[in-house]
N, C-alpha and C positions, 0 to 999 in steps of 0.2 A: 556475596555480591549485592551491591545496593540496587534499589529500584531503578535508578537512572542507568546503571550499568546493564541491568537486565533489558531495559528498553533499547539501549544502544545495540546490545547483542542481537535482539530481535530484528531491528531494522537495518542491520548491516549485513545480514545473511551469514553470520559466523556459525550458525547452527544448522546449516543446510544439510550436513551429513546425517542429521537425525531424520531426514526425509527418506533415506535409503532403507528399504526393508530387506532383511536377510533373505526372505522368501524370494524376492526379485532376483538377487544375485544367484541364489541356488538354482532357480528356474533357468536363468541364462547359462549357468554352468552345465546343467543337464543337456541343454541344446548343444552346447559346445562339445560335450563328450560324445553325443550321438554323431555330430558332424565329424569329429576326429576319427572315430572308429570307422565311419562310412568312407572317409577319404583314404584311410590306410588300406581298407579292403579293396577299394577300386584301384588304387595304385598297385597293389600287390597282385590282384587277380587279373585285371584288365590290361595294365601297362607293363606288367612283368617286372616291377621294381622290387628290390630286396632291401629289407631294413633290419635293424637290430630290434627285433620284436620284444626282447626283454626290457629294453629301455622304454619302449612305448608302453608296455604293460605297467611298469612302475609309475610313469608319469600320469597315465590315465587312471590307474588304480588309486593314486593319491587323491585325484579329484573326486572319484566316486566315494571314497571313504570320508572325505571332508563333507561332501553333500549329505551323506547318510547321517553322520554325526550331528551336523547342523540341523537337519530336519527332525531328529528325534530328541535332541537335548533342548532346543530352544522353541518357544511358541511360534506359531506361524506369523503373528503380527509383530515380531521382534524388529525393532529399528536399531540399526548399527550406530555405534559411537564413531567419532572421527577416527580413532585408532583402529577400531574393528574393521571399518570399511576400507581403510588404507591397507591393512594386512591382507584382507581378502583379495584386493586388486593386485597387490604385490605377488600373492600366490599365483593368481591367474597369469601374470606376466612371466613368472618363473616357470610355471608348468608349460606354457606355450613355447617358451625358449628351449626347454628340455626336448620337446617334440621336434622342434626345428633343428636342434643339435644332432639328433639321430636321423634326420632326413634331409641333409644337404645344406643346412644353414640358410643363408640368403639366396641360395639357388632354388630354394623351395618357394613357389609363388604365394603360398599361404603365409609367408612372413609378414605380409601387410596387415594381418589380423592383430598384430601386437598393438595397433592403434586403438583397438576397441577398449581395453581397460584404461588407457590414458584418457580417452574421451570421456568415459564415465567418471573418472576421477576429477577431471577438470569441471565437469558439469555439477558434481554433487559435493565436492570437498573443498576445504580451504586451500588457498594458494600454496602454503608450505607442503601440504600433503600431495597436491598436484605436482609440485616440483620434484618431490621424492619419487613418485611413480614414473613421471616423465624421465627423470635422470636414470632410474633403474632400467627403463625400457631402452634408452639410448646406450647405456653401458652394455647391456646384454646383446643388443643388435651389433654393436661394435665387436664384441667377443665372437659372435656367430660368424661375422664376416671373415674372421681369421681362423677360427677353430670349429670344426664340425665333421661329422661322419659323411663322406661323399655319397651321393645318390648313384647307385649302380644297378644294372640289370642282372638277370640270372646268368648271362654270358660273360659278365665282368665289365661291360661297357660302363664307363663313368660319365654321368651327365653333369656338366659344369658350365657356367657362363664365362665368357672372356672377362679378364680383370676389369676392363673399363666399364662393362655392364654391371659387374659386381659392385664396383665403386658407386655407380649411378644408383643401383638398388639401395645401397647403404645410405647414400645422401638423400634419396627420396623418402626413405622411412624416417630418418632423423628430422628432415624438414617437416614431414607429415606429423611427427610427434609434437614438434614445437607449434606448428600452425594450428593443428586440430585442438591442441591443449589450450592455446590462447583464445582461439575462436569460440570453443565450447564454453570456456570460463566466462568470456565477455557476454555471450548471448544468455547464458544461464543467470549471470549476475543482473543483467538488465530485466529479464523476466521476473526474477526474484524481487528486485527493487520495485518494479511496477505492481506486482501482486501485493507486497506488503504496504506500499503506499495507498493502493486502493482499499486495503483493509483499514488503514488508519482513516481514510476518507469516510468509509462507511461508519466507523466508530464515532467520528466527529458528527456526522449527519444524524446518527441515532441519538446522540446526546442532545443535539440542538432540537430534534423533534420532541424529545421528552420534556425539555424546558418549555417549548412552545405549548405542548399539551397541558403541562402543569399550569401555565398561565391561563389557559382556557378553563381549566377546572376551577381555579381560584376565582376567576371572574364570574363563572356560572354559579358557583356556590354563593358568592356575595349577592348576586342578583336574585337567586331563587329563595334563599333563606332570609332575605330582608323582611318580607311581610310576616311570616310566622314568628320570627324573633322579636319583631316590633310588638306583635300582639302579646307575646309572653311577657315582654317588659311592661306593657301597659296594664295587663291583668295583675301582674305581680305588684305593681304600684298600687292598684286599687285594693288588693288584698291587704297590703300593709296598712292602708287607711281604714279598711273595714274592720280589721282585727281589733281596733281600739274600742269598738262599741257593739259589734255583732259576732255571733258564734257560728251561724250557719253560712257556710261559703261553698255549698256543694256545686252550685252551677259554675261558679268561677273556677273551682278546683277541677271540675270536669273539662272545662274549656282549656285549662292549662295542660291537662293530660292529653287532650286531643292534639293541641299544637305541638306538644313534646313528641307525640307519636309521629306527627307529620314531619318534624325535623329529623327524627330518626330514620324515617323511610327515605327521605331525600338524601341524607348522608349515606345510607346504605347503598342506594342506587348509584351514587357518584363514586363511592368507594370501590364498587365492583368494576365499573368500566369507565367512569368519567363521562362528562358531557362536553360537547364541543360548543364553545361560545361563538356564535356566528358573528358577533361584533368584532372578534379578533381575527377573523379570516383575512380581512383586507384592511388597509390603512392608506392614507395619503403617502405619496412617494417620499416626501420630506420626512414624515414620521418614521417610516421604515429605515431610512438612512440614519436618522438620529438614534433610533433604537440600536442599530448595528454599531454605531460609533460611540455610544454612551459609555461603555467600560473604559474607553481610552481618553475621555474628555478631561479627566482630572489627574493626569500623569505628569504635570509640569510643563506640558507643551500646549500650544493653542491649536484647537481644531475648529476651523471655520467652515460652516455649511452654508453655501451661497446658492440661492435659487435663481438661476438665470431666466427661468420662465420658458414660454413657448414661442416659437418663431411664427406660428399661425394662430395665436390667441386662443388656443384650446385651454381648457381648465386642467388643473393639476390632476394627473391620473391617480386612481386608487389601485394599488398593486397588491397582489397576494402576499401575505406574510409567510412565505415559504421558508423553511429552515435553511435550505441551500443558499438562498439569497442573503439572509441575515448572517449566517456563519461565514460565508465567503467574503462579504463586504467587511465583516469584523476582522478577518485575518488580514485583508489588504490595508485597512486603517491601522491595525496594530503594527504592521511592517513599516508603514509611513511614519508613524509616531516614534518608533524605535530608532529610525535613522535620520529623522529630520533634525535641523538645528533648533528652530523655535516654533515653526508653524506648519500646519497641514491644511490644505484647502480641498474641499469637496464641492465640486460644481455640479448642479443638477439642471438638466434641460430636457425638453420633450417636444414632440410634435404629434400630428395625427397618426404618423406611421411608426415612430420609434421613441425610445427613452434612452437617454445617455447620461452617464456619470463620468466624472473625471476626478481622480485623486492625485494631488500634486503636493510635494513637500519641498522644503528649502535645504535639503541635505545634499550630499555629494553625488547622489544618483546611483544607478545600477553600475556595477563594474563592467567595463567593456568586454572582459573575458567571458562573462556569463549571460550578457543581455540577450544573446541569441538562444540560450537554453533555459530561460526563465519558465518555470512551470514543469520542468522535468524533476522527478523525485530524486532525492539524495545527491544533489549537486554538491561536490566537495571542493573547497578551495581553502587556501591558507588564510586564517583570520588575522587581520591586522590588530594592533593594540587599540586603535580607535574603535573597531567593532567590538572588541572584548569589553571596553568600557561601557559602550552603549547597551550591549546585551550579554552580560556576564554568563548567563546560563544557556546561551544559544550556541548550538553546534554548527550552524551554517550548512545544513543538509538540504535546504530547499523544500522540505516537506510541507511547511505551512503554505507556501505559495502554490505548491502542487494541489493541496487540498482545496484552497480557495478557487483556483482556476478550474479544477474538475467539477466542483459543486456548482459554480456559476455557469459553466458551459452546459451543465445538465438542464439549466433553465432556459437555454437558448442564447446566452450571452456571447458576444464576440469581444475578446479581450486583446489589447495591445499594450506593450511595454515600451517605454522610451525614456530618454533623458532630456531635461529642459536646456542643459548647457553642458559644456565640457566638464567632466568630472574633476579635473585638476584646477579649474578656475574657482578656488574656494572663496575668493572675495565676492563672488557673484551670488552666493547661495543664501546666506543668512537673511531672512525676511523677504526673500524673493521667490517667485515661482520658477525656480531654476534647477530643481532636483529631479527625483524620479517622477515619472508620469505614468499612471495606469488609466487607460480609457476603457469603459465598458459600454456596450450598446445592445439593446434588445429591440426586436420588433414589438411594438406596443401590445399587440393582441396576445402575445405569449405570456405576459406576466401581469396584465392589468385588466380591470373590468372595462367593458365597453362604456363609452361616454354616456352618462345619464343613469347607468345601472347602480351607481353608488347610493342613490336615494330610494331604491325600491325596498319593500318590506322584506325582512329577513326570515320571518317565521320562528318556530320554536327551536330551542336548542335540542340537539339530538345526541344520543349516546355515541361514543367513539366506536368505530368498528373494531371488533376483536378477532 
């Protein structure tokens, strides 16, 4: 399996069965065994019902043996494979069906419990395994509706429901199997997708934070090592000149050693934890936008950054260079560059109260079928040949936009998606602001320094927190 295939497997939930621990199913089965024995005793002793106890003993005994074998052979932290989990659930369905067969079939009110293994299967396994368990449940329920040992008392009275109620019970269980299976699968899939997408978001944020910290380390190193390295260079130059006519260079050699020691100490301290360059914490809004867009400026498309300025004549704000902002904007710009015809525009504006960005392209815009769901992870749609040409390695899962939206919203951004014109009016797009539009807005106090704070003294660089 290739690396790409592995990533696709991870992010499509195809390995959800590996989440199911054997110990969990064993514990649930012990609870079921206790409940089955208790129900039989109550029905036999309290209500006077008579059963084929030999059949019950075989069915319950099989569950007990399976649990004991599983507990002693496998470690407690064993996680079941897809096949293993499916076989375990099929056994539970078959065991419950056997108990129902010897206790009135669908006349037994506990027949509804056959929904439990189906629900677990739909929540934890792939669709094909869920179809198998659901189909087995429906087949066995249908068999039990026609063939079973009647419920009877010690006087010989048989308890049975009218045929119309028996048919209703069968229909209710079958519908329950289908509904609970589909419902559980859908809910579990959405939870799984959101969990994996959030994991991908955290990974992206961590990577961006490391890159930001690395930039601070490099800048701090260049700043702090400038003086000692210049001294070393100067003294070395003097030594070269002095060696031509003098032999004693103890003072200069000592100075070289001191400066070398100083460089070593600085490098040692920075290598252990790194230092935060205060100059890199904030930057003008335009500079941050340019930094985010820079990787996509030379990809054969034109990216125009236009400063519209302030409506109330305020100066351009200095914003925090937070990795969420840079990475989120970079993803949005990448998406615009990928799908534009020739040009992407980034408009920047601000006021005393807020900061606004607008990213517009001259492409075909967002598809109408997904524009209401933009920002959801793992949106799937059939890719057109046009999309494949523009992004040959892109699977169209919506994860990039989800990451961008999630990261930016963490900083307080409000994001809206729209189209500049009808997607099918292709003659309007090239060179015009008529494609996809992404608008971002922040309250100014959330991401920028207060007015006038950009000129205050920063102080000394401090080590990164560990």
